[in-house]
C-alpha positions in Angstrom: -42.2 -96.0 26.5 -42.6 -96.9 22.8 -43.1 -94.1 20.3 -46.4 -95.7 19.3 -47.8 -95.3 22.9 -46.6 -91.8 23.2 -48.1 -90.7 19.9 -51.4 -92.4 20.3 -52.2 -92.0 24.0 -51.6 -88.2 24.0 -54.4 -87.6 21.5 -56.8 -90.2 22.9 -56.4 -88.9 26.5 -56.7 -85.2 25.4 -59.6 -85.9 23.1 -61.5 -88.0 25.6 -61.1 -85.4 28.4 -62.2 -82.6 26.1 -65.3 -84.6 24.9 -66.2 -85.6 28.5 -66.0 -82.0 29.7 -68.2 -80.9 26.8 -70.8 -83.6 27.5 -70.7 -82.6 31.2 -71.4 -79.0 30.3 -74.1 -79.8 27.8 -76.0 -82.6 29.6 -75.3 -82.0 33.3 -74.6 -78.4 33.9 -76.8 -76.6 31.4 -80.2 -78.0 32.4 -79.7 -76.5 35.9 -79.2 -73.0 34.6 -81.7 -70.4 33.5 -82.6 -69.9 29.8 -79.9 -67.5 28.6 -76.9 -69.1 30.3 -78.4 -72.6 29.5 -78.2 -72.0 25.8 -74.7 -70.7 25.9 -73.5 -73.5 28.1 -75.2 -76.2 26.0 -73.7 -74.8 22.8 -70.2 -74.6 24.3 -70.5 -78.2 25.6 -71.6 -79.5 22.3 -68.7 -77.7 20.6 -66.3 -79.1 23.1 -67.7 -82.6 22.6 -67.2 -82.4 18.8 -63.7 -80.9 19.3 -62.8 -83.9 21.5 -63.8 -86.2 18.7 -61.8 -84.3 16.2 -58.7 -84.4 18.4 -59.0 -88.2 18.6 -59.5 -88.4 14.8 -56.5 -86.2 14.2 -54.4 -88.5 16.4 -55.5 -91.6 14.5 -54.9 -89.9 11.2 -51.4 -88.8 12.3 -50.6 -92.4 13.5 -51.7 -93.8 10.1 -49.6 -91.2 8.2 -46.6 -92.2 10.4 -47.1 -95.7 9.0 -47.5 -97.6 12.3 -49.9 -100.4 12.9 -51.5 -101.4 16.2 -48.3 -103.1 17.4 -46.2 -100.1 16.6 -44.5 -101.8 13.6 -44.5 -100.6 10.0 -46.8 -102.6 7.7 -45.1 -104.7 5.1 
């Protein structure tokens, strides 16, 4: 596996899973709960969704700082 694939996919997969779990908590699970737990679950889901996006952004930033382009080659 190329270093580009290892570096990029790890953050994309982790961030996407974190964001999807957060959206599931906030949009699917929380409406089925009573008022107190609903607010906590919705807030936790929203925070997880935002955290997932930050993980993806961190991975993209790290890739750019490493100096790799989409093909895994250093730009000239």
